[in-house]
GUFILO-570982 format. One line per 2 residues: number of its first residue (from 1); for each residue x negated, y, z of N, C-alpha, C. Coordinates in steps of 0.05 Angstrom, whole numbers, m for minus. Layout:
NUM = X Y Z X Y Z X Y Z | ...
END
This chain:
1 = 1177 686 m3866 1153 670 m3871 1150 667 m3901 | 1129 677 m3913 1125 675 m3942 1112 648 m3949
3 = 1115 641 m3975 1106 615 m3984 1076 613 m3981 | 1061 635 m3984 1032 634 m3983 1020 642 m3957
5 = 1037 644 m3935 1027 653 m3910 1005 635 m3898 | 1005 609 m3906 985 591 m3896 964 583 m3917
7 = 963 598 m3939 946 590 m3961 917 585 m3953 | 907 561 m3960 880 555 m3955 874 544 m3927
9 = 894 545 m3909 890 536 m3881 898 507 m3879 | 883 491 m3865 887 462 m3863 898 454 m3836
11 = 920 439 m3836 934 431 m3812 934 400 m3810 | 928 390 m3787 930 361 m3781 953 357 m3762
13 = 972 339 m3770 995 333 m3753 991 305 m3741 | 992 304 m3714 990 279 m3699 1017 272 m3688
15 = 1031 252 m3699 1058 245 m3691 1063 216 m3698 | 1072 200 m3679 1076 171 m3685 1104 165 m3695
17 = 1122 185 m3693 1149 181 m3704 1148 189 m3734 | 1152 169 m3751 1148 173 m3780 1166 195 m3791
19 = 1191 195 m3782 1210 215 m3792 1202 243 m3784 | 1196 247 m3758 1188 273 m3749 1161 282 m3761
21 = 1143 263 m3765 1117 269 m3778 1122 281 m3806 | 1141 269 m3820 1147 277 m3847 1160 305 m3847
23 = 1179 309 m3829 1194 334 m3827 1174 357 m3821 | 1157 353 m3801 1138 374 m3794 1118 380 m3817
25 = 1109 359 m3830 1090 362 m3852 1103 378 m3875 | 1128 372 m3881 1141 386 m3903 1145 415 m3896
27 = 1153 421 m3871 1157 449 m3863 1132 465 m3865 | 1109 454 m3857 1084 468 m3858 1074 470 m3887
29 = 1079 449 m3903 1072 451 m3931 1087 473 m3946 | 1113 475 m3940 1129 496 m3952 1119 524 m3945
31 = 1107 526 m3921 1095 552 m3912 1068 557 m3925 | 1059 539 m3941 1034 543 m3956 1009 530 m3944
33 = 1012 515 m3923 989 502 m3910 982 476 m3925 | 957 469 m3923 947 443 m3932 949 424 m3909
35 = 968 405 m3911 975 388 m3888 967 359 m3891 | 955 348 m3870 949 320 m3868 962 310 m3843
37 = 967 283 m3841 981 273 m3818 970 245 m3810 | 973 239 m3784 964 213 m3774 981 206 m3750
39 = 982 180 m3743 996 171 m3719 976 162 m3698 | 950 164 m3703 929 155 m3685 915 177 m3671
41 = 915 179 m3644 900 199 m3630 870 198 m3636 | 859 174 m3637 831 171 m3642 824 182 m3670
43 = 840 175 m3689 836 185 m3716 838 215 m3717 | 857 226 m3702 860 256 m3702 835 269 m3691
45 = 824 259 m3669 800 271 m3657 776 268 m3676 | 774 245 m3689 752 241 m3708 754 261 m3731
47 = 778 265 m3741 781 283 m3764 777 312 m3756 | 785 319 m3732 780 346 m3722 750 350 m3718
49 = 736 329 m3708 707 331 m3705 692 335 m3731 | 703 323 m3753 691 326 m3779 699 352 m3792
51 = 716 368 m3778 725 394 m3788 742 391 m3813 | 759 369 m3812 777 365 m3834 802 383 m3833
53 = 806 396 m3810 829 413 m3806 822 437 m3789 | 837 459 m3792 832 483 m3776 849 484 m3751
55 = 870 468 m3750 889 468 m3727 902 441 m3725 | 907 432 m3700 921 407 m3695 948 412 m3683
57 = 969 399 m3694 995 398 m3682 999 369 m3671 | 1002 366 m3645 1001 339 m3633 1025 335 m3614
59 = 1038 312 m3617 1058 303 m3597 1044 293 m3572 | 1058 293 m3550 1046 285 m3524 1046 254 m3522
61 = 1070 242 m3524 1073 214 m3520 1070 199 m3546 | 1048 183 m3549 1042 169 m3573 1039 139 m3566
63 = 1061 125 m3567 1060 97 m3558 1054 96 m3529 | 1034 81 m3521 1026 79 m3492 1007 101 m3484
65 = 1000 119 m3502 980 139 m3496 992 166 m3492 | 981 181 m3473 989 209 m3469 966 227 m3480
67 = 973 242 m3500 951 258 m3513 940 279 m3495 | 955 288 m3475 944 308 m3457 919 298 m3443
69 = 917 272 m3439 893 261 m3427 868 262 m3444 | 872 269 m3470 850 270 m3488 844 298 m3498
71 = 858 318 m3487 853 346 m3495 824 354 m3489 | 814 346 m3466 786 353 m3459 766 341 m3479
73 = 771 317 m3487 754 304 m3507 755 320 m3534 | 779 328 m3542 781 344 m3566 767 371 m3563
75 = 769 383 m3540 757 409 m3535 726 407 m3538 | 715 385 m3530 686 382 m3532 677 380 m3561
77 = 692 367 m3578 683 364 m3606 692 388 m3624 | 714 401 m3616 723 424 m3632 734 446 m3614
79 = 716 460 m3599 726 481 m3581 738 505 m3596 | 733 508 m3622 743 530 m3637 770 525 m3650
81 = 780 501 m3648 805 494 m3662 830 496 m3644 | 849 513 m3651 874 514 m3636 889 488 m3637
83 = 903 482 m3615 920 458 m3613 948 467 m3605 | 968 458 m3619 996 462 m3612 1007 435 m3603
85 = 1018 435 m3579 1029 410 m3567 1059 411 m3568 | 1071 389 m3577 1100 386 m3577 1108 362 m3559
87 = 1130 365 m3544 1137 343 m3525 1166 343 m3518 | 1176 319 m3513 1204 316 m3504 1204 312 m3473
89 = 1181 313 m3460 1180 311 m3431 1193 335 m3419 | 1204 332 m3395 1223 352 m3385 1213 367 m3359
91 = 1187 368 m3354 1178 381 m3330 1160 404 m3336 | 1159 423 m3317 1140 445 m3320 1111 435 m3320
93 = 1107 412 m3306 1080 401 m3304 1068 395 m3332 | 1086 386 m3350 1076 380 m3377 1066 405 m3391
95 = 1083 426 m3390 1075 451 m3403 1049 462 m3391 | 1048 462 m3364 1024 473 m3351 999 456 m3357
97 = 1002 430 m3356 979 413 m3362 969 417 m3390 | 988 421 m3409 980 425 m3437 964 451 m3440
99 = 974 472 m3428 960 498 m3431 934 498 m3415 | 934 486 m3391 909 485 m3375 889 467 m3389
101 = 898 447 m3404 880 430 m3419 868 442 m3443 | 878 466 m3450 866 481 m3473 885 485 m3496
103 = 910 475 m3495 929 479 m3517 935 509 m3521 | 938 517 m3546 945 545 m3551 974 550 m3545
105 = 991 530 m3551 1020 533 m3548 1033 507 m3541 | 1055 508 m3526 1071 485 m3519 1099 489 m3530
107 = 1109 470 m3546 1135 472 m3558 1152 448 m3549 | 1173 452 m3533 1190 430 m3524 1208 421 m3547
109 = 1213 395 m3548 1233 384 m3566 1261 387 m3554 | 1281 391 m3571 1280 397 m3599 1271 426 m3604
111 = 1256 431 m3625 1246 458 m3631 1255 466 m3659 | 1256 492 m3664 1262 502 m3690 1237 501 m3707
113 = 1239 491 m3731 1216 489 m3749 1203 516 m3755 | 1220 537 m3757 1210 564 m3761 1192 573 m3738
115 = 1201 565 m3713 1184 572 m3690 1157 558 m3691 | 1157 533 m3700 1132 518 m3703 1114 532 m3723
117 = 1124 539 m3746 1108 552 m3767 1098 579 m3757 | 1115 594 m3743 1106 620 m3731 1083 616 m3711
119 = 1086 595 m3694 1065 590 m3674 1038 582 m3688 | 1040 566 m3709 1016 559 m3724 1002 583 m3736
121 = 1018 601 m3747 1007 626 m3759 994 643 m3738 | 1008 646 m3714 996 662 m3693 970 651 m3684
123 = 969 624 m3680 945 612 m3670 921 616 m3689 | 927 613 m3715 905 617 m3735 897 646 m3738
125 = 917 664 m3735 911 693 m3738 894 703 m3715 | 899 692 m3691 883 702 m3668 855 691 m3668
127 = 852 668 m3682 826 655 m3683 817 644 m3656 | 837 640 m3638 831 630 m3611 830 600 m3611
129 = 808 588 m3602 806 559 m3600 819 549 m3575 | 813 524 m3570 825 511 m3547 817 523 m3521
131 = 792 533 m3520 783 545 m3495 776 524 m3474 | 768 532 m3451 759 513 m3430 784 503 m3415
133 = 785 477 m3412 808 466 m3397 806 473 m3368 | 830 477 m3356 830 483 m3327 830 457 m3311
135 = 832 459 m3285 832 436 m3268 855 417 m3276 | 851 391 m3273 871 372 m3280 889 365 m3257
137 = 887 379 m3235 904 373 m3212 933 377 m3220 | 951 359 m3214 979 361 m3221 994 377 m3199
139 = 1008 399 m3206 1021 415 m3186 1047 401 m3175 | 1056 379 m3187 1079 364 m3178 1103 382 m3171
141 = 1112 398 m3190 1134 416 m3184 1161 402 m3184 | 1180 414 m3170 1208 405 m3171 1223 420 m3193
143 = 1209 425 m3215 1221 438 m3238 1224 418 m3260 | 1249 410 m3264 1255 389 m3284 1277 399 m3302
145 = 1275 394 m3328 1297 403 m3345 1290 402 m3374 | 1311 396 m3390 1308 395 m3419 1325 417 m3432
147 = 1341 432 m3416 1357 453 m3428 1339 475 m3439 | 1349 489 m3460 1333 510 m3472 1323 531 m3452
149 = 1341 539 m3434 1333 559 m3414 1310 550 m3397 | 1310 525 m3388 1288 515 m3371 1263 511 m3387
151 = 1266 502 m3412 1242 498 m3428 1228 525 m3434 | 1244 546 m3437 1233 573 m3440 1218 581 m3415
153 = 1229 575 m3392 1216 581 m3366 1190 565 m3364 | 1190 540 m3372 1166 523 m3370 1143 534 m3387
155 = 1150 542 m3411 1130 553 m3430 1118 579 m3418 | 1136 595 m3406 1126 620 m3395 1108 615 m3371
157 = 1116 596 m3354 1099 588 m3331 1071 578 m3340 | 1071 563 m3362 1046 553 m3372 1028 576 m3381
159 = 1039 596 m3394 1023 619 m3403 1013 635 m3379 | 1031 639 m3359 1024 655 m3336 1003 641 m3319
161 = 1001 614 m3321 981 600 m3305 953 607 m3315 | 950 620 m3338 925 628 m3349 918 657 m3342
163 = 936 670 m3327 933 699 m3321 931 703 m3291 | 923 727 m3283 923 734 m3254 942 757 m3249
165 = 960 763 m3268 978 786 m3266 1000 779 m3246 | 1012 800 m3233 1035 795 m3216 1058 783 m3231
167 = 1075 767 m3217 1097 754 m3230 1122 757 m3213 | 1144 766 m3226 1170 769 m3212 1188 745 m3220
169 = 1199 731 m3200 1217 709 m3204 1245 718 m3196 | 1264 717 m3215 1292 724 m3209 1310 700 m3215
171 = 1335 702 m3206 1354 681 m3210 1373 680 m3186 | 1394 663 m3187 1413 662 m3165 1401 649 m3140
173 = 1413 654 m3117 1403 643 m3092 1404 612 m3094 | 1381 600 m3087 1380 570 m3087 1370 559 m3114
175 = 1364 576 m3133 1356 567 m3160 1327 556 m3161 | 1312 561 m3140 1284 550 m3140 1263 571 m3147
177 = 1269 596 m3140 1250 618 m3147 1223 614 m3132 | 1225 609 m3106 1200 606 m3090 1186 580 m3098
179 = 1201 559 m3105 1188 534 m3114 1173 539 m3140 | 1185 554 m3158 1171 561 m3183 1146 577 m3178
181 = 1147 595 m3159 1124 612 m3152 1101 594 m3141 | 1109 575 m3123 1088 557 m3112 1076 540 m3133
183 = 1093 531 m3152 1083 515 m3174 1062 530 m3190 | 1069 555 m3197 1050 572 m3212 1024 576 m3197
185 = 1026 580 m3170 1002 584 m3155 985 559 m3155 | 997 535 m3151 981 511 m3151 968 506 m3178
187 = 982 515 m3200 971 511 m3227 948 530 m3232 | 951 556 m3224 931 576 m3231 909 579 m3210
189 = 915 574 m3185 895 577 m3164 895 553 m3145 | 890 529 m3156 894 504 m3140 877 502 m3115
191 = 855 517 m3114 837 515 m3091 840 538 m3072 | 859 556 m3077 862 580 m3060 888 578 m3044
193 = 887 589 m3019 911 588 m3002 933 607 m3012 | 958 601 m3005 981 617 m3011 993 628 m2986
195 = 993 654 m2982 1006 667 m2959 1035 675 m2967 | 1054 670 m2950 1082 677 m2956 1093 696 m2935
197 = 1110 714 m2944 1122 733 m2925 1150 741 m2935 | 1170 740 m2916 1196 750 m2922 1198 780 m2917
199 = 1221 792 m2922 1223 821 m2919 1219 831 m2891 | 1227 815 m2871 1224 825 m2843 1194 826 m2835
201 = 1180 804 m2841 1151 805 m2835 1136 826 m2851 | 1144 830 m2876 1131 850 m2892 1135 878 m2881
203 = 1159 883 m2871 1165 909 m2860 1150 913 m2833 | 1148 891 m2818 1135 893 m2791 1105 895 m2793
205 = 1092 879 m2811 1063 878 m2811 1051 893 m2834 | 1066 899 m2855 1056 916 m2876 1030 908 m2889
207 = 1010 926 m2890 985 920 m2903 970 895 m2892 | 976 887 m2867 962 864 m2856 969 839 m2872
209 = 993 837 m2883 1000 814 m2899 983 812 m2924 | 978 835 m2936 961 835 m2960 932 829 m2953
211 = 923 838 m2929 895 833 m2921 892 803 m2916 | 912 790 m2904 911 761 m2898 908 745 m2924
213 = 921 755 m2945 922 739 m2970 899 745 m2989 | 880 762 m2981 859 771 m2998 844 748 m3011
215 = 841 748 m3037 827 728 m3052 842 703 m3058 | 867 701 m3049 884 678 m3054 910 687 m3068
217 = 932 674 m3060 958 681 m3070 976 693 m3049 | 994 711 m3057 1013 723 m3038 1041 721 m3050
219 = 1059 707 m3036 1086 704 m3044 1104 721 m3026 | 1116 741 m3038 1134 759 m3023 1163 752 m3032
221 = 1179 743 m3012 1206 734 m3019 1227 756 m3014 | 1249 754 m3030 1273 770 m3027 1267 800 m3029
223 = 1256 808 m3051 1250 836 m3055 1275 854 m3056 | 1299 841 m3061 1323 857 m3061 1329 869 m3034
225 = 1316 860 m3012 1320 870 m2986 1299 891 m2977 | 1281 898 m2995 1261 918 m2988 1274 946 m2988
227 = 1270 960 m2966 1279 988 m2965 1258 1006 m2978 | 1263 1032 m2979 1245 1050 m2993 1217 1050 m2982
229 = 1215 1049 m2955 1188 1050 m2943 1172 1025 m2950 | 1185 1001 m2951 1171 977 m2959 1162 978 m2988
231 = 1180 989 m3005 1173 991 m3033 1149 1009 m3037 | 1148 1031 m3022 1125 1050 m3025 1099 1036 m3016
233 = 1101 1021 m2994 1077 1007 m2984 1067 986 m3004 | 1086 971 m3015 1078 950 m3035 1065 963 m3059
235 = 1076 985 m3069 1065 999 m3092 1037 1009 m3086 | 1033 1019 m3062 1006 1028 m3054 986 1004 m3053
237 = 995 981 m3043 978 958 m3040 971 945 m3067 | 988 949 m3087 983 937 m3113 957 947 m3125
239 = 949 971 m3117 923 982 m3128 899 971 m3113 | 904 955 m3093 881 945 m3076 882 914 m3074
241 = 892 900 m3094 896 871 m3091 869 856 m3090 | 849 865 m3105 822 854 m3103 821 824 m3104
243 = 831 812 m3126 829 783 m3130 853 768 m3119 | 873 782 m3108 897 769 m3098 918 766 m3120
245 = 930 743 m3123 951 739 m3143 978 742 m3129 | 995 760 m3139 1020 767 m3126 1044 754 m3140
247 = 1061 741 m3124 1086 730 m3134 1109 742 m3118 | 1130 750 m3131 1153 763 m3117 1179 749 m3126
249 = 1197 743 m3107 1223 732 m3114 1245 752 m3108 | 1266 752 m3123 1288 771 m3119 1314 759 m3130
251 = 1336 768 m3119 1362 761 m3129 1373 782 m3148 | 1391 773 m3165 1407 792 m3180 1392 812 m3197
253 = 1404 835 m3202 1393 856 m3219 1374 873 m3202 | 1350 863 m3197 1332 877 m3179 1322 904 m3192
255 = 1322 906 m3218 1313 930 m3231 1329 955 m3221 | 1355 952 m3217 1371 974 m3209 1367 982 m3180
257 = 1355 964 m3164 1351 969 m3135 1322 974 m3128 | 1305 977 m3147 1276 980 m3142 1266 1005 m3156
259 = 1247 1019 m3144 1234 1042 m3157 1223 1033 m3184 | 1228 1048 m3205 1219 1040 m3232 1190 1034 m3234
261 = 1173 1051 m3220 1144 1047 m3222 1136 1020 m3209 | 1150 1013 m3187 1144 987 m3174 1153 964 m3191
263 = 1177 966 m3202 1187 944 m3219 1168 939 m3242 | 1159 960 m3255 1142 956 m3278 1116 942 m3270
265 = 1106 948 m3247 1081 936 m3237 1085 907 m3230 | 1108 900 m3218 1113 873 m3209 1121 854 m3232
267 = 1135 865 m3252 1146 848 m3273 1128 846 m3297 | 1102 848 m3293 1083 843 m3315 1090 815 m3327
269 = 1094 796 m3309 1105 770 m3316 1132 767 m3303 | 1152 759 m3318 1179 758 m3307 1192 731 m3315
271 = 1197 714 m3295 1209 688 m3299 1238 689 m3288 | 1258 686 m3305 1286 686 m3296 1296 658 m3297
273 = 1303 646 m3274 1312 619 m3272 1343 618 m3275 | 1353 602 m3294 1382 602 m3299 1398 587 m3278
275 = 1424 593 m3275 1440 579 m3255 1444 550 m3265 | 1449 532 m3246 1452 504 m3253 1475 499 m3272
277 = 1497 515 m3269 1521 510 m3286 1515 514 m3315 | 1493 528 m3322 1487 533 m3350 1466 513 m3361
279 = 1459 492 m3345 1437 475 m3352 1446 447 m3361 | 1472 443 m3365 1481 418 m3377 1471 393 m3362
281 = 1461 374 m3378 1452 348 m3366 1428 350 m3348 | 1416 373 m3346 1393 377 m3327 1402 371 m3299
283 = 1428 375 m3293 1437 371 m3265 1433 342 m3257 | 1440 323 m3275 1436 295 m3269 1407 288 m3268
285 = 1391 299 m3286 1362 294 m3285 1350 303 m3258 | 1358 326 m3249 1348 337 m3224 1357 319 m3201
287 = 1383 311 m3202 1394 294 m3181 1378 268 m3178 | 1372 256 m3200 1357 231 m3200 1328 236 m3189
289 = 1317 259 m3197 1290 267 m3188 1290 270 m3158 | 1310 283 m3147 1311 287 m3118 1316 262 m3102
291 = 1332 244 m3113 1336 218 m3100 1309 203 m3097 | 1294 203 m3118 1267 190 m3117 1249 205 m3098
293 = 1250 232 m3099 1233 247 m3081 1238 241 m3052 | 1263 236 m3045 1271 230 m3017 1271 201 m3011
295 = 1258 185 m3028 1253 157 m3021 1273 137 m3032 | 1292 146 m3049 1312 127 m3059 1305 119 m3088
297 = 1290 98 m3091 1281 90 m3118 1297 67 m3130 | 1313 54 m3113 1328 30 m3121 1357 36 m3127
299 = 1363 58 m3141 1390 67 m3144 1400 63 m3173 | 1426 61 m3175 1440 64 m3201 1463 83 m3195
301 = 1470 100 m3213 1492 119 m3209 1516 111 m3226 | 1539 108 m3213 1563 101 m3227 1570 123 m3247
303 = 1584 115 m3268 1590 134 m3290 1606 157 m3280 | 1626 152 m3263 1643 174 m3254 1627 193 m3236
305 = 1608 183 m3221 1591 200 m3204 1572 216 m3222 | 1561 204 m3242 1543 219 m3261 1558 241 m3275
307 = 1582 235 m3283 1598 256 m3297 1604 279 m3277 | 1609 272 m3252 1615 292 m3232 1591 310 m3228
309 = 1567 298 m3225 1542 314 m3221 1539 334 m3243 | 1544 326 m3268 1540 344 m3291 1562 365 m3294
311 = 1586 359 m3282 1608 378 m3285 1612 396 m3261 | 1603 388 m3238 1606 404 m3214 1590 430 m3216
313 = 1600 453 m3207 1586 478 m3211 1562 483 m3193 | 1560 468 m3171 1537 471 m3152 1533 500 m3145
315 = 1553 512 m3130 1550 540 m3122 1525 546 m3105 | 1515 525 m3092 1490 529 m3076 1465 524 m3093
317 = 1468 520 m3119 1446 517 m3138 1429 493 m3132 | 1403 494 m3139 1385 471 m3136 1383 463 m3107
319 = 1384 482 m3089 1381 476 m3060 1404 457 m3052 | 1428 463 m3061 1451 446 m3053 1449 418 m3066
321 = 1440 418 m3091 1436 392 m3105 1416 375 m3091 | 1394 387 m3082 1374 371 m3068 1384 362 m3041
323 = 1398 379 m3026 1409 371 m3000 1427 347 m3003 | 1444 348 m3024 1463 326 m3029 1449 300 m3035
325 = 1429 302 m3053 1413 278 m3060 1398 268 m3036 | 1388 286 m3020 1373 278 m2996 1391 263 m2976
327 = 1416 272 m2972 1434 258 m2955 1439 230 m2965 | 1444 227 m2991 1450 201 m3002 1425 183 m3001
329 = 1402 194 m3004 1377 178 m3003 1373 166 m2975 | 1380 182 m2955 1375 174 m2927 1398 158 m2916
331 = 1423 166 m2922 1446 155 m2909 1463 137 m2926 | 1460 139 m2953 1478 124 m2971 1473 94 m2971
333 = 1493 80 m2979 1490 51 m2982 1471 44 m3004 | 1458 21 m3002 1440 12 m3024 1457 5 m3048
335 = 1444 4 m3071 1458 m4 m3095 1470 20 m3110 | 1492 16 m3123 1503 36 m3140 1516 59 m3124
337 = 1509 84 m3132 1520 107 m3119 1547 114 m3133 | 1568 114 m3118 1594 120 m3129 1604 148 m3124
339 = 1627 155 m3136 1637 182 m3133 1645 188 m3105 | 1657 170 m3090 1666 175 m3063 1643 182 m3045
341 = 1621 167 m3047 1597 172 m3031 1585 200 m3038 | 1586 206 m3064 1575 232 m3072 1591 255 m3061
343 = 1618 253 m3062 1635 274 m3052 1632 276 m3021 | 1629 254 m3008 1624 254 m2979 1598 269 m2972
345 = 1577 264 m2988 1551 276 m2984 1552 306 m2988 | 1570 315 m3005 1572 344 m3009 1581 358 m2984
347 = 1594 344 m2966 1601 356 m2940 1625 373 m2941 | 1640 374 m2963 1664 390 m2965 1683 378 m2986
349 = 1709 381 m2983 1727 370 m3003 1723 385 m3029 | 1727 371 m3051 1725 384 m3077 1752 396 m3084
351 = 1755 421 m3080 1780 435 m3084 1775 462 m3096 | 1796 477 m3104 1791 503 m3116 1777 522 m3097
353 = 1777 517 m3071 1763 535 m3053 1734 528 m3048 | 1724 507 m3061 1697 498 m3055 1676 513 m3071
355 = 1683 529 m3091 1663 543 m3107 1659 571 m3096 | 1637 584 m3105 1631 611 m3096 1648 631 m3110
357 = 1659 625 m3134 1677 642 m3149 1701 626 m3158 | 1721 641 m3169 1744 626 m3180 1735 608 m3203
359 = 1717 617 m3219 1707 600 m3241 1694 575 m3230 | 1677 578 m3209 1665 555 m3197 1686 535 m3185
361 = 1707 547 m3173 1727 530 m3161 1742 514 m3182 | 1748 527 m3205 1761 513 m3227 1744 491 m3238
363 = 1718 497 m3241 1699 477 m3251 1699 452 m3232 | 1698 458 m3206 1698 436 m3186 1723 419 m3188
365 = 1746 433 m3190 1772 419 m3192 1772 401 m3217 | 1764 413 m3240 1764 398 m3265 1745 374 m3264
367 = 1722 378 m3252 1702 356 m3249 1714 333 m3234 | 1728 339 m3212 1740 318 m3196 1762 303 m3212
369 = 1778 318 m3227 1800 305 m3243 1788 289 m3266 | 1767 299 m3278 1754 283 m3300 1744 257 m3289
371 = 1732 258 m3265 1721 233 m3254 1743 213 m3247 | 1767 223 m3243 1790 206 m3237 1806 198 m3262
373 = 1795 206 m3286 1807 199 m3312 1834 212 m3316 | 1839 235 m3304 1865 248 m3307 1868 257 m3336
375 = 1893 256 m3346 1899 265 m3373 1920 287 m3373 | 1922 301 m3350 1940 324 m3348 1927 347 m3333
377 = 1902 351 m3339 1886 370 m3323 1896 398 m3324 | 1905 407 m3348 1914 435 m3351 1938 440 m3333
379 = 1958 423 m3333 1981 427 m3316 1975 425 m3287 | 1957 405 m3280 1949 402 m3252 1935 427 m3241
381 = 1917 438 m3258 1902 461 m3249 1920 485 m3247 | 1939 489 m3266 1957 511 m3265 1975 510 m3240
383 = 1983 486 m3233 2000 482 m3209 1985 489 m3184 | 1960 480 m3182 1944 486 m3158 1939 516 m3155
385 = 1932 529 m3177 1926 557 m3176 1952 573 m3170 | 1974 565 m3183 2000 579 m3177 2007 576 m3148
387 = 2005 552 m3137 2013 548 m3109 1996 565 m3090 | 1970 563 m3094 1952 579 m3076 1957 608 m3078
389 = 1961 618 m3103 1965 647 m3107 1992 656 m3094 | 2013 641 m3099 2039 649 m3089 2041 647 m3059
391 = 2029 625 m3048 2029 622 m3019 2014 645 m3005 | 1992 653 m3017 1975 674 m3005 1990 701 m3006
393 = 2003 707 m3029 2017 732 m3032 2042 733 m3014 | 2056 711 m3013 2080 710 m2995 2072 714 m2966
395 = 2050 702 m2958 2041 705 m2930 2034 734 m2925 | 2021 747 m2944 2014 776 m2942 2039 793 m2939
397 = 2060 785 m2953 2085 801 m2953 2105 792 m2932 | 2096 775 m2913 2114 766 m2892 2137 749 m2902
399 = 2133 737 m2925 2153 719 m2937 2175 733 m2953 | 2172 759 m2957 2192 774 m2972 2187 771 m3002
401 = 2205 757 m3016 2200 751 m3044 2199 776 m3062 | 2216 795 m3056 2217 820 m3072 2190 833 m3072
403 = 2177 835 m3049 2151 848 m3047 2129 830 m3060 | 2132 804 m3056 2113 785 m3069 2114 787 m3099
405 = 2138 789 m3110 2141 791 m3139 2127 816 m3150 | 2129 837 m3135 2116 862 m3144 2086 859 m3144
407 = 2074 847 m3124 2045 843 m3123 2036 824 m3146 | 2052 804 m3151 2045 784 m3172 2050 794 m3200
409 = 2064 816 m3203 2071 827 m3229 2093 810 m3243 | 2110 798 m3227 2132 782 m3237 2159 794 m3229
411 = 2180 788 m3245 2206 795 m3234 2216 773 m3215 | 2236 779 m3200 2244 760 m3178 2255 733 m3190
413 = 2268 734 m3213 2278 709 m3224 2255 691 m3233 | 2234 703 m3245 2211 687 m3253 2198 675 m3229
415 = 2195 690 m3207 2182 680 m3183 2199 657 m3172 | 2226 660 m3172 2243 639 m3162 2240 613 m3178
417 = 2238 616 m3205 2234 592 m3221 2207 578 m3215 | 2186 594 m3211 2160 582 m3205 2161 568 m3177
419 = 2174 581 m3158 2176 568 m3132 2191 542 m3134 | 2212 541 m3150 2227 516 m3153 2210 494 m3166
421 = 2195 502 m3187 2178 483 m3201 2157 471 m3183 | 2148 487 m3164 2127 478 m3145 2139 465 m3120
423 = 2165 462 m3119 2178 451 m3096 2176 469 m3072 | 2175 495 m3077 2172 515 m3056 2197 533 m3054
425 = 2220 524 m3066 2243 542 m3068 2254 549 m3041 | 2246 535 m3020 2256 542 m2993 2238 562 m2979
427 = 2216 570 m2992 2196 588 m2980 2205 617 m2985 | 2201 633 m2965 2205 662 m2967 2234 669 m2965
429 = 2239 695 m2966 2267 705 m2965 2270 728 m2984 | 2294 732 m2993 2299 754 m3012 2296 781 m2998
END
């Protein structure tokens, strides 16, 4: 970004946080823009109406006011002026409402100042104004998160809500791919029906599924199970959509299992939802969201339970998290939700075998020990893994230590010492 990249262009910053207002203004000034700032939404709209600025950078929450509710008013007085919206709110609904309301770009907090300057330059270079706002109906998605990966997904969903191109949703099983697709449909085609079909129905009914969805939305689930004949049929139907918006969900590396021509047609828009274990504190935010969704509004979560929610790997992804929250909402005691109730609601003991992978199992074990304030986690974990590993190999070898040592890659003396340390020195035979 050069010093004079914004030369002669005027920017108005609407931000009620004095420190952030100053930081943003300085960054834009360094990029060469002529910057003015205000904390008042009404003042910002008046100044834009007077054409005092070429572009507005606006925060969403300004005291008791939500600036998204005034985007339509701004569009009426300055339809030619791009608006960049910044927000600390954590739902896809915020991003979608901003873009549908006419915003050029949505930037979640915290954001990189260079990204903000780049977005301002793009908006001014394209010359695209706010445009016509879309319907204000709220899609009420179960998409909540502040993690960078989810905020990236929210921004992409907001942009795709302005398009009618096919969209491919990927991610682990239970991550919410179909939920994200339904959210996008409600945002982009709120008055149109959505037809859904799994791989079995698609194979059985073929073109009839596309005919049923004509003029609305079509959600095709689990594309990783499409055989060659189904892929050929879908590729043929893509040329005859005639106003139908197509959404497709798939697991894993679908590119390697799909005909290249079909993949390129389906992945015009591609939303990849991250696994829960990579989303940090989003797990607790989602858990609280699902408790409220299932009717539990009078809750407090004990500290050890909250730590467990954020540390547990959730091998069943968002679906498992919602099921657990749903059980607690319906069956749990009123008042504070504790760790014991949470573990009971999971429906399985928290042990190294409870995860989908060894990494998940270790995460679950560590989460349980952290919640119990253990200060010897490394040794406890090593002992549990050693015991499970040696017991399994000994059983496979009929209890013969010599053979077990060979499978384990240990000499017999080392195996004997480990057995003694674990209190298993009576197990097996030489």
